C-alpha positions, 0 to 999 in steps of 0.5 A: 540482449533480449528483455525479459517479458514479465506478466504482472497482475494488479487491479486497473492502473487507471487512478480514477478506477483504482487508488490502491498501492498495488495499482500505483506501484505497478503503474510506476514499474511499467513506466520506469523499469526499462530493463524488462518488458511488462505485460499488465493483466488486470485482476480484481475489481475497481473501487466502485465495482460491486461483487455481484453475480455478473462480476463472479461469472466474469472471473471464469472468463478472466482465467481463460484470458490469463491463460491465453495471454501467457501463451500468446505473449511468450512470458518468461515470469509471471508476477502475481500481486497477491493481496492477503484477503479471503477472495483474492487468495482463491482467485490467485490460487487459480492463476498460479495453477494456470501459470505454474502447472498448466503453462509451466511458467515460473511464478512470483507470489508478491504478498501485499498485506490484508486481513489474512496477513500475519494472521495465525488464526485464519480458518484451516481451509484458507490456510490450505489455499494459501499454502497451495499457492505458495508451494507453487511459487518459484519465489515469494516476496514479502514487505518485511522481515517479520512477514518473511519469518511468519510465512516460513513458520506458519505456512512451512515454506523454505526461507531461501525462497522468500525475498524481502522487498519493501514498497518504494516511491519517487522522492522529491527534492528536499527544498520542495518541502523545506518551506512547509517545515518553516511554516509549521512553526507559525502558531496562527496557521492552521495545521493540515491533516490528511487521509489519502487512500481507500476510504474503508472503515478498516483504515481506522476512519471511525477512530479519526472522526472520534479524535477530531471531534474531540479536538475540534473546539480548541484547535486550529486545523483543517482535515483533508481527505482524498480517495474513494471507497465503499464507506465514502458516503458515510465518512464524508457526511460525518466529517461534514456534519462534525467539522464543518468548514474544517473539512475538505474532500478532494475526491480522487486525485491524479498523480500531480494533484496528489503531490500538491496536497502532500506539499500542503499537509503536515500530518498523515493519519492512517490508524489502520486495523491491518495493512501490508506496507501502504504506498500512501504512507511512503508517499506521505513520508517522502513529502515530509509529513509526520505519520500517525499510524498503528503498528500493523503489518510491516509498518513497524519496520518503517515507522519508529515511534518518536523518531520518524513518526508516531504510533498509536494502538489499534482502535484507539481514538484517545491515542490519536487525540494525544499524539495530535495534541502533542504536535500542536503543543510542540510544532517543532516536532512536526519539522523534526519528525517530518524531516526524519520521515523524508530521510527514511524514504530517501535512504531506504525506500527509493523506487530506483533501488527497488527496481534494481532488486526486483530485476535481480529476482527476475534474472535469478529465476530465469537463470535457474530455469535455464541451468 
């Protein structure tokens, strides 16, 4: 049987250029999903690239290349990864028009979180742009149930066209992380805290620094950062000045190196102002880290406070301090919460299951078109 050919969009799959969850998950899909044939099309900028005049002009050429790729490759379905960010929704509107209206190819709009996600106070023109794109889609994929209902109500979209498909990751064997749980009960050992991902103030970086500055004098910890982004220089410099030898910056990590830092860490910090369902969070939980996160995007459907992680209010460094102090005073909780975090991912967020569900959506779209 001939494989379906899927054109999927995302930023560069080169982890030295893009560390975001969309790129990581797209890369895994292309490598692991043997039931379909993917054609990757790069949309968006690299982490270090500036949105200058040259970049804007290049986007017009990219639209033409998108059209040519669809025609040349005989695409069955276009899978648009769609960050809910002001510029992204404009670019993806043009892509959906090319795919759906000009090339007559069924299109999936896969919502990926962002400043406009679950936001009912956006400007009217942005709402019109998003509505135009959603109305053209054959199907829409959201990261959680709350987002599904929000999209249906706020943008007046038929819920029967919306599928909930949370992100997913590969999960290691439990014995790889069990030793670390035992070590976390050793009071003489430094607790390793980790931030991994795009270094952007919207990830709650200022609150992390404020919290760790308060904890610095009386607690034995090491704070690790891996990743890059527009706020990297300021954030790393502040951490070096405040935490001294208690801070390590690892740069951008490859896939295997990322696994190693997860195996060495105890707590994952991600007090974001807005999110979708971060792949970095799923990966950290898959390695048994205890997440300290904010209740934004679809995170509350993943992290249940005091069951498999800890929830703090948005823009609240005091809340971060309280949760970290709780873990220092109760080190057995690191093991309990980390074990439950691992079980959550193992049960509900496996990459293999994700691929099966996604392939069913592809097949459904094609079969409906052929009727």
